[in-house]
C-alpha positions, 0 to 999 in steps of 0.5 A: 293142162294139156297132155304131151309125151316125153321119151314115150311117157305121157305127162300133163303139163301147163299149156304154153310152158317151154319144152325145157320146163316141161322136161324138167318137171318130168325129171329130165335135165336138158343140158343148156348154156345160154339159158338162164331162168331170170333172163329173156329167152335167147336160144343161141347156143343150141345145146338144149336141142330136142327132137319133136315128132313131125318136125323136120329140124331139131328145136331149142327146148329153152324157147319152144312152147309145148302144144297138145299131143306133142311127142318130145325126145330128149336123148335119142342117138341123133340128138346125142350126136348133134349135141356132142358136135355142137359142144365140140365146135364151141370147144374148138374156139376155146383155149385149152387151159382148163388146168390153170383156169380159175373156173376149173371144176366150176365151169359150166362149159367144162361140165357140159363137155362131160355131159355131152360125152366128149373125150377128146377135141375133135377139131384143131386149127385157128381160133379167135385171139383177143387181148385181155382187158384187165385195166378195170380194178373190178372186172377182168375180161378175157374174150378168148373164153367167151362162148357168146351165150349173151347172159352177161349182156342180158343181165346188164340190160334186163336186171340191172338196166345199165346196158353197159355191154353188148355184142360187137362185130360180126361172124367170127369177130363177134365179141362182148364189149363195152361201147366203142370197144372201150375197156371196162375201166372207161365204160359206164359199167357200174362194176356190180359184177352180176355179169361175172355171176352169170358168165358160164366160163372164165370170160368175165372174172373179178380183177383178182388181188390174191397174189398181192394179198399173199405178198402182204401176209408174208411181209413181216414189216407190215401190220396186216388187218382183215375185215369181213362184211356181213354177207361174206360170213353167210356165204363162205361155207358154200365154197366148202360144199356146205348148204347155205343158211349158216353164219360162219362168222367165228370160223372165218375170224379163226381162218383169217388168223391162220392165214397170217393176219395180225388183227381181224376186225368186223365190218359190222362194227363199222356198219353200226358206226355208219348207222349212227352217222347216217341216222344223225344226218337224216335227223339233221336234215329233218331239223334244218329242212335239208334235201329229201329224200335222203338216199343211202350210200353204202353200195359202191356200184350204186354210187358209180351208177348215181354219179353217171346217170343220176347226178341231179340226185347227188344232193339227196345222197348221204355223205356217209362212207360205206362201212368198209371205208369207215372201218379202214379210216378208223383203223389207220387213225384211231387204232394206229394211235392206240397201238402206237403204229405208223399207219403207213406200215398198216395194210387193210384188206377187206373181204367183201361180197362185192366186186365194186368194192375194189373200185371204191377202195381206189376212189381218190375222194376216200383218201385221207392225208394222201393215204389210201385207207382200204389197200385191197378189197377181195371177194368172197370167192377170192377168200375161198380160193385163198383158204383152199390154197393155204390148206385151211378148211373152214368147216374144221376150225373152232370159232374165234372172236373178232379183235377189240376194239373194232370187233363188237357189233349189234344185230343192226350191223348184221342185217346190213347184208340183206336188202332193206337191212340198212333201212331197218337198222337206220330206223331203229336208231333214228327213232330212238335218237329223235324220241328218246324212247324205246322202239317197241317192235324193232323188226321192221317187216316192211323193209324185209323180203325180196320184192323189188321195191319195198315201201313203209312208214314209221312215226318218228317224234310226230313226223310220219317217215315214209321210206322205200328200199330197192335192190338191183339197179333195174328196180332202183331205176324204177324207184328213182323215176318216181322220185324225180316226179315227186321228191316229196313221196319219200323221206328215206330211200335205201338202194343196193345195186345187187339183187337181194342186196349184199347177199347176192353180191357180184363176188359171192360164191357161184350158186352151182353148175347150171343154177341161178346165181340170184336164186330167190331161195338161195338169197332167202337162206343167206338173208335169214342167217343174218336175221337169225344172228340179229335176233340172237344178239343181246344188243340189236341197235347200233347206237347201243354198241358200247365200243361205238360209244367208246370210239366217240368218247375217246376219238370222234367226239360226236356224230357229224363232228369235224373229225367225223366228217373228215374220216367217215364222210365223203362227197360225190361229183358228176362223172362221165367215163372217158370218151362219153359226152353229154348232150350239152357237149361236156366231157 
């Protein structure tokens, strides 16, 4: 510990921490823009400057370490003037469209302007101009709003290990771009959306489908069907100012009916369906000496990253579609038959935590008889925008149940939204299908928690099953490096592209102005709400869901049947974005 002074008062702090950290502990919030607690220090925006006695120039508090006896001033007249001028210069090169911007009210730059005391624009003149990149079905890029904070570049490199974007150009022409100035659509971007989560402005946003969704809801000739993912229901309340940690499942079902949907189904039902198919696939591999380790295939961003960077592991990946795609398939086949509807008149809209689900919805491999199964995938944020636009306050609604027969789910389907949840749910079912015995403790703690990589083992009919779960593509990269060295190390692996799993998806509500989108405390609260819901359910194993049994009896026959393979499974292939060439010269 060393003694320092901040604004004339003495404080004991840990030697080596930054000035910003010391000030925060002392109760002083220093404004910042490029700083992010989970990313490397950058110190580029200079918004967080402070005055240090004895030093000629102001220093960036986010990157400058404290030293014994240091006297720091965070709010002098000179600092306030300099900080205000820095923000004025940033705004000078920024569009003047706050009133119609999607980040209006939740924009860090807007908040910073208020904190700095700006009441008018100090400068007028020419500013940067770029064409918007809206070609990707997942991510929209408007470089005119970029403040060059570098957060997106760092999260892509340091957390996700994708390195899909970087700074390009020099001076006034500097911008953030995929390699060779390509569109996000043609790049190696995994579409995880974490760059959107950390962007302080509206530079990077999800490709929105709100207007298309409203158009469908107003089309009386269409049968409108909604589904919501597990992680959506434990995060949507945050959009209405509610603290995280509560499951808004039934209220969300009611809200979707108020929006105009004819049927509201539960993605958790299809999570149970996924588990029955995936557990059966795993046991079939065990029986026949199939390829191991088997790797889950629920995460859309992981699937895209796998096809680009891990094509040698395609045989290891489960052929199961994600719960979203399974439910859409069953809706336009089984449910269409039940209600005597033409599937061409049915529109499936999925509300997901994930930006990458937009990419998944359009994958040609998931079409059935030439028909797209999921018509639109919207994020939790887009659902929040739609509800507010329609004047629906989630917190004032009385909860309603999902529609039958695709609305009942087990607790195992619920925990899909947390990292390790797919693994835990699959092991519950695989054990009982293989042994025909009841699993004693179904809370598999080794699969839970926010460690980057989790490992465990379980005895299944005399075979020790070694499993692992990784969340975040950076952790996945580490785990898969081990798999490439020793493919006998594990039997079963779960990979989720986003930190924390789906609860930390790229389409979840912004954590708050200046706060961390993948704050561990936030992720824990969202995940705990799912685990609490699991514990509160009468049925906690996917294969015990009576509506799943009914679906097989009436329509699918049995797991891994010919019809199941057509509707519930898919295939993957080595994929290179446009213009990318391998060392072998193959496009």
